[in-house]
PADREN-683612 format. One record per residue (C-alpha): residue in one letter; x negated, y negated, z negated. Coordinates in Angstrom, 2 decimals, decimal comma. Layout:
+---+---------+---------+---------+
| r |      c1 |      c2 |      c3 |
+---+---------+---------+---------+
| A |       X |       Y |       Z |
...
+---+---------+---------+---------+
//
This chain:
+---+---------+---------+---------+
| r |      c1 |      c2 |      c3 |
+---+---------+---------+---------+
| X |  -35,92 | -120,75 |  -42,98 |
| X |  -38,75 | -119,64 |  -40,73 |
| X |  -41,12 | -121,85 |  -42,69 |
| X |  -40,05 | -120,16 |  -45,95 |
| X |  -40,75 | -116,70 |  -44,46 |
| X |  -44,21 | -117,82 |  -43,39 |
| X |  -44,93 | -119,15 |  -46,88 |
| X |  -43,71 | -115,90 |  -48,48 |
| X |  -45,85 | -113,80 |  -46,12 |
| X |  -48,89 | -115,90 |  -46,90 |
| X |  -48,23 | -115,51 |  -50,60 |
| X |  -47,93 | -111,73 |  -50,30 |
| X |  -51,21 | -111,53 |  -48,34 |
| X |  -52,88 | -113,65 |  -51,02 |
| X |  -51,60 | -111,34 |  -53,74 |
| X |  -52,86 | -108,26 |  -51,87 |
| X |  -56,27 | -109,80 |  -51,38 |
| X |  -56,35 | -110,84 |  -54,99 |
| X |  -55,54 | -107,27 |  -55,98 |
| X |  -58,40 | -105,96 |  -53,82 |
| X |  -61,10 | -108,39 |  -54,83 |
| X |  -60,04 | -110,13 |  -58,00 |
| X |  -58,99 | -107,37 |  -60,40 |
| X |  -61,36 | -104,46 |  -59,66 |
| X |  -62,33 | -102,54 |  -62,75 |
| X |  -65,92 | -102,30 |  -63,90 |
| X |  -65,99 |  -98,64 |  -62,92 |
| X |  -64,63 |  -99,32 |  -59,42 |
| X |  -67,15 | -102,08 |  -58,80 |
| X |  -70,01 |  -99,87 |  -59,94 |
| X |  -68,86 |  -97,02 |  -57,69 |
| X |  -68,59 |  -99,38 |  -54,74 |
| X |  -72,05 | -100,72 |  -55,48 |
| X |  -73,64 |  -97,27 |  -55,54 |
| X |  -71,80 |  -96,27 |  -52,35 |
| X |  -73,24 |  -99,34 |  -50,65 |
| X |  -76,67 |  -98,39 |  -51,93 |
| X |  -76,31 |  -94,96 |  -50,33 |
| X |  -75,39 |  -96,63 |  -47,05 |
| X |  -78,42 |  -98,94 |  -47,37 |
| X |  -76,09 | -101,95 |  -47,45 |
| X |  -78,15 | -103,69 |  -50,11 |
| X |  -76,67 | -107,18 |  -49,95 |
| X |  -73,16 | -105,77 |  -50,25 |
| X |  -74,26 | -103,54 |  -53,14 |
| X |  -75,63 | -106,57 |  -54,96 |
| X |  -72,30 | -108,33 |  -54,49 |
| X |  -70,45 | -105,49 |  -56,20 |
| X |  -72,94 | -105,18 |  -59,04 |
| X |  -73,04 | -108,94 |  -59,67 |
| X |  -69,26 | -108,98 |  -59,89 |
| X |  -69,38 | -106,00 |  -62,25 |
| X |  -71,96 | -107,82 |  -64,36 |
| X |  -69,46 | -110,65 |  -64,84 |
| X |  -67,19 | -108,12 |  -66,57 |
| X |  -69,90 | -106,62 |  -68,79 |
| X |  -73,32 | -108,28 |  -69,00 |
| X |  -74,77 | -105,37 |  -71,00 |
| X |  -73,64 | -102,45 |  -68,85 |
| X |  -76,63 | -100,21 |  -68,19 |
| X |  -75,44 |  -98,66 |  -64,91 |
| X |  -74,63 | -102,07 |  -63,48 |
| X |  -77,98 | -103,60 |  -64,43 |
| X |  -79,92 | -100,60 |  -63,09 |
| X |  -77,83 | -100,50 |  -59,90 |
| X |  -78,36 | -104,20 |  -59,29 |
| X |  -82,11 | -103,84 |  -59,88 |
| X |  -82,23 | -100,92 |  -57,45 |
| X |  -80,34 | -102,93 |  -54,83 |
| X |  -83,05 | -105,58 |  -55,04 |
| X |  -85,88 | -103,04 |  -55,15 |
| X |  -84,72 | -101,12 |  -52,07 |
| X |  -84,59 | -104,43 |  -50,25 |
| X |  -88,23 | -105,11 |  -51,28 |
| X |  -87,15 | -108,03 |  -53,46 |
| X |  -89,36 | -106,98 |  -56,34 |
| X |  -89,23 | -110,19 |  -58,41 |
| X |  -85,47 | -109,92 |  -58,80 |
| X |  -85,65 | -106,15 |  -59,23 |
| X |  -88,05 | -106,33 |  -62,16 |
| X |  -86,01 | -109,14 |  -63,73 |
| X |  -82,91 | -106,93 |  -63,92 |
| X |  -84,86 | -103,81 |  -64,94 |
| X |  -86,39 | -105,82 |  -67,80 |
| X |  -82,96 | -107,13 |  -68,70 |
| X |  -81,70 | -103,54 |  -68,79 |
| X |  -84,66 | -102,61 |  -71,01 |
| X |  -83,79 | -105,40 |  -73,45 |
| X |  -80,16 | -104,31 |  -73,58 |
| X |  -81,00 | -100,61 |  -73,71 |
| X |  -84,44 | -100,16 |  -75,30 |
| X |  -86,23 |  -96,81 |  -75,46 |
| X |  -84,78 |  -95,63 |  -72,16 |
| X |  -87,48 |  -93,77 |  -70,26 |
| X |  -85,68 |  -93,99 |  -66,89 |
| X |  -85,65 |  -97,77 |  -67,08 |
| X |  -89,30 |  -97,92 |  -68,17 |
| X |  -90,31 |  -95,69 |  -65,28 |
| X |  -88,53 |  -98,01 |  -62,83 |
| X |  -90,24 | -101,02 |  -64,41 |
| X |  -93,62 |  -99,32 |  -64,00 |
| X |  -93,05 |  -98,53 |  -60,33 |
| X |  -91,79 | -101,99 |  -59,43 |
| X |  -94,54 | -103,68 |  -61,44 |
| X |  -97,16 | -101,75 |  -59,46 |
| X |  -95,51 | -102,77 |  -56,19 |
| X |  -95,43 | -106,37 |  -57,41 |
| X |  -99,05 | -106,34 |  -58,59 |
| X |  -97,98 | -107,06 |  -62,18 |
| X | -100,59 | -104,79 |  -63,77 |
| X |  -99,93 | -105,75 |  -67,39 |
| X |  -96,22 | -105,00 |  -67,13 |
| X |  -97,01 | -101,61 |  -65,58 |
| X |  -99,43 | -100,87 |  -68,44 |
| X |  -96,87 | -101,92 |  -71,03 |
| X |  -94,26 |  -99,64 |  -69,46 |
| X |  -96,60 |  -96,63 |  -69,56 |
| X |  -97,55 |  -97,32 |  -73,17 |
| X |  -93,86 |  -97,57 |  -74,07 |
| X |  -93,17 |  -94,22 |  -72,39 |
| X |  -96,04 |  -92,68 |  -74,35 |
| X |  -94,54 |  -94,02 |  -77,59 |
| X |  -91,27 |  -92,39 |  -76,56 |
| X |  -92,98 |  -88,99 |  -76,26 |
| X |  -94,78 |  -88,83 |  -72,91 |
| X |  -98,15 |  -87,09 |  -73,11 |
| X | -100,91 |  -89,67 |  -72,67 |
| X | -103,29 |  -87,38 |  -70,76 |
| X | -101,52 |  -87,46 |  -67,35 |
| X | -101,49 |  -91,27 |  -67,49 |
| X | -105,23 |  -91,81 |  -68,06 |
| X | -106,08 |  -92,00 |  -64,35 |
| X | -103,46 |  -94,62 |  -63,56 |
| X | -104,26 |  -96,57 |  -66,71 |
| X | -107,93 |  -96,68 |  -65,64 |
| X | -106,88 |  -98,12 |  -62,28 |
| X | -104,42 | -100,61 |  -63,82 |
| X | -106,85 | -101,87 |  -66,47 |
| X | -109,53 | -102,34 |  -63,81 |
| X | -107,13 | -104,37 |  -61,67 |
| X | -106,14 | -106,30 |  -64,78 |
| X | -109,76 | -107,31 |  -65,34 |
| X | -110,38 | -105,11 |  -68,39 |
| X | -113,32 | -102,96 |  -67,27 |
| X | -114,03 | -101,61 |  -70,77 |
| X | -110,51 | -100,25 |  -71,14 |
| X | -110,66 |  -98,89 |  -67,59 |
| X | -113,90 |  -97,05 |  -68,43 |
| X | -112,31 |  -95,55 |  -71,54 |
| X | -109,33 |  -94,17 |  -69,63 |
| X | -111,47 |  -93,02 |  -66,69 |
| X | -113,59 |  -90,90 |  -69,02 |
| X | -110,44 |  -89,44 |  -70,54 |
| X | -109,06 |  -88,71 |  -67,06 |
| X | -112,22 |  -86,76 |  -66,25 |
| X | -111,98 |  -84,85 |  -69,52 |
| X | -108,35 |  -84,03 |  -68,65 |
| X | -109,47 |  -82,61 |  -65,29 |
| X | -108,57 |  -85,21 |  -62,65 |
| X | -108,97 |  -84,11 |  -59,03 |
| X | -109,79 |  -87,62 |  -57,84 |
| X | -113,51 |  -87,74 |  -56,90 |
| X | -113,52 |  -91,55 |  -56,84 |
| X | -112,84 |  -91,58 |  -60,59 |
| X | -116,15 |  -89,79 |  -61,12 |
| X | -118,09 |  -92,22 |  -58,94 |
| X | -116,52 |  -95,28 |  -60,56 |
| X | -117,04 |  -93,92 |  -64,07 |
| X | -120,70 |  -93,12 |  -63,39 |
| X | -121,16 |  -96,65 |  -62,04 |
| X | -119,56 |  -98,18 |  -65,14 |
| X | -121,67 |  -95,99 |  -67,42 |
| X | -124,82 |  -97,19 |  -65,65 |
| X | -123,72 | -100,80 |  -66,08 |
| X | -123,31 | -100,17 |  -69,81 |
| X | -126,83 |  -98,64 |  -69,95 |
| X | -125,30 |  -95,25 |  -70,72 |
| X | -127,44 |  -93,41 |  -68,20 |
| X | -126,98 |  -90,07 |  -69,93 |
| X | -123,21 |  -90,47 |  -69,53 |
| X | -123,62 |  -91,47 |  -65,88 |
| X | -125,67 |  -88,34 |  -65,12 |
| X | -123,24 |  -86,21 |  -67,11 |
| X | -120,31 |  -87,51 |  -65,05 |
| X | -122,10 |  -86,99 |  -61,72 |
| X | -123,23 |  -83,48 |  -62,70 |
| X | -119,69 |  -82,57 |  -63,71 |
| X | -118,44 |  -83,92 |  -60,35 |
| X | -121,01 |  -81,79 |  -58,48 |
| X | -119,94 |  -78,76 |  -60,52 |
| X | -116,27 |  -79,43 |  -59,75 |
| X | -116,38 |  -80,55 |  -56,12 |
| X | -119,65 |  -79,08 |  -54,92 |
| X | -122,87 |  -80,88 |  -53,88 |
| X | -121,12 |  -83,65 |  -51,98 |
| X | -123,39 |  -86,27 |  -50,44 |
| X | -121,70 |  -89,14 |  -52,28 |
| X | -122,40 |  -87,60 |  -55,69 |
| X | -125,96 |  -86,59 |  -54,82 |
| X | -126,83 |  -89,99 |  -53,38 |
| X | -125,49 |  -91,77 |  -56,45 |
| X | -127,50 |  -89,45 |  -58,68 |
| X | -130,62 |  -90,08 |  -56,61 |
| X | -130,18 |  -93,85 |  -56,79 |
| X | -129,81 |  -93,70 |  -60,57 |
| X | -132,96 |  -91,60 |  -60,82 |
| X | -134,83 |  -94,08 |  -58,65 |
| X | -133,54 |  -96,98 |  -60,76 |
| X | -135,08 |  -95,25 |  -63,80 |
| X | -138,38 |  -94,92 |  -61,95 |
| X | -137,97 |  -91,22 |  -61,21 |
| X | -138,66 |  -91,64 |  -57,50 |
| X | -139,89 |  -88,14 |  -56,71 |
| X | -136,73 |  -86,26 |  -57,82 |
| X | -134,64 |  -89,00 |  -56,16 |
| X | -136,62 |  -88,51 |  -52,94 |
| X | -136,10 |  -84,74 |  -53,05 |
| X | -132,34 |  -85,15 |  -53,37 |
| X | -132,13 |  -87,70 |  -50,56 |
| X | -134,25 |  -85,62 |  -48,20 |
| X | -131,81 |  -82,76 |  -48,69 |
| X | -128,82 |  -85,01 |  -48,00 |
| X | -130,39 |  -86,58 |  -44,88 |
| X | -131,35 |  -83,15 |  -43,48 |
| X | -127,75 |  -81,97 |  -43,61 |
| X | -126,63 |  -84,07 |  -40,64 |
| X | -127,83 |  -83,95 |  -37,06 |
| X | -128,26 |  -86,73 |  -36,18 |
| X | -128,80 |  -88,06 |  -39,74 |
| X | -126,49 |  -90,74 |  -41,14 |
| X | -128,29 |  -94,13 |  -40,97 |
| X | -127,11 |  -95,30 |  -44,39 |
| X | -128,45 |  -92,10 |  -45,97 |
| X | -131,75 |  -92,67 |  -44,18 |
| X | -131,79 |  -96,21 |  -45,55 |
| X | -131,42 |  -94,90 |  -49,12 |
| X | -134,29 |  -92,48 |  -48,54 |
| X | -136,49 |  -95,20 |  -47,03 |
| X | -135,80 |  -97,50 |  -49,98 |
| X | -136,88 |  -94,81 |  -52,45 |
| X | -139,99 |  -94,07 |  -50,40 |
| X | -140,87 |  -97,78 |  -50,24 |
| X | -140,74 |  -98,10 |  -54,05 |
| X | -143,50 |  -95,52 |  -54,49 |
| X | -147,19 |  -96,58 |  -54,66 |
| X | -148,33 |  -93,86 |  -52,24 |
| X | -149,36 |  -95,48 |  -48,90 |
| X | -148,07 |  -92,52 |  -46,86 |
| X | -144,64 |  -92,89 |  -48,49 |
| X | -144,53 |  -96,56 |  -47,57 |
| X | -145,56 |  -95,80 |  -43,99 |
| X | -142,77 |  -93,23 |  -43,73 |
| X | -140,32 |  -95,75 |  -45,14 |
| X | -141,45 |  -98,29 |  -42,54 |
| X | -140,97 |  -95,78 |  -39,73 |
| X | -137,42 |  -95,05 |  -40,94 |
| X | -136,60 |  -98,76 |  -41,16 |
| X | -137,68 |  -99,25 |  -37,55 |
| X | -135,66 |  -96,20 |  -36,49 |
| X | -132,39 |  -97,40 |  -38,03 |
| X | -132,88 | -101,15 |  -37,63 |
| X | -130,67 | -101,60 |  -34,56 |
| X | -127,99 |  -99,37 |  -36,05 |
| X | -127,70 | -101,29 |  -39,33 |
| X | -128,90 | -104,79 |  -38,46 |
| X | -125,40 | -106,26 |  -38,88 |
| X | -124,85 | -104,57 |  -42,26 |
| X | -128,18 | -104,62 |  -44,06 |
| X | -131,25 | -106,95 |  -44,03 |
| X | -133,53 | -104,40 |  -42,38 |
| X | -135,93 | -107,09 |  -41,10 |
| X | -136,64 | -108,35 |  -44,60 |
| X | -137,29 | -104,79 |  -45,78 |
| X | -139,68 | -104,23 |  -42,88 |
| X | -141,54 | -107,46 |  -43,70 |
| X | -141,83 | -106,52 |  -47,36 |
| X | -143,29 | -103,08 |  -46,66 |
| X | -145,58 | -104,50 |  -43,96 |
| X | -146,97 | -106,96 |  -46,50 |
| X | -147,60 | -104,18 |  -49,02 |
| X | -149,43 | -102,06 |  -46,44 |
| X | -151,67 | -104,98 |  -45,44 |
+---+---------+---------+---------+
//
């Protein structure tokens, strides 16, 4: 008789447990999953969402919740898998595309991030605010031409990122579009003021084109701003002076090289520059 009572009690406990864990509704499982997410119990949240997914493999809230549970746990491969699965089941959903973009960036999957942005634009997002990020993503994806295109558009849209200007000017120079490079640098100076980085880049472009005197004038102004002067700025000035045929310019360049040699010897081949100018003077 005692044995029968024990068996009955065990059966009742089994039924209770089965009721708790085996017959939860889709809605209850989703709610439990999101509650676990709020508590930062990510593994437990995934358990609820995976069980909910067994009941409905297409459910948007379940797929997104499961992806978020992986994302918040820095498991980006799994996160993007379920976000993409949600996108397949529920196309043209901007919220899902935005999540895909963010996780793709964290994962270093540049093409997927680009595709997500382009999909959001097709859904109605304005393209202009995305130009800056698209320039960065296309550059990382190895498509410099596309990056240059979007960087120029970002500047036209009024980006406040000074590095975009410097990078765009550099790309323009590589493409032999010197007029565009100067235009970009001049617009940066107009927007941000006569910052040393913009002025130095403009001077170096001028010197590259053989316009050493205006380049020298710009660099002298930049060097004179700091007391003591910045050695790398002095190096740029000395290089421009050394390229000129005037003997006095070369002698000044040589004096600057000697002055900054010990400061930059580990970064730049100052000794070889000194030898080259010495040979020209002799």
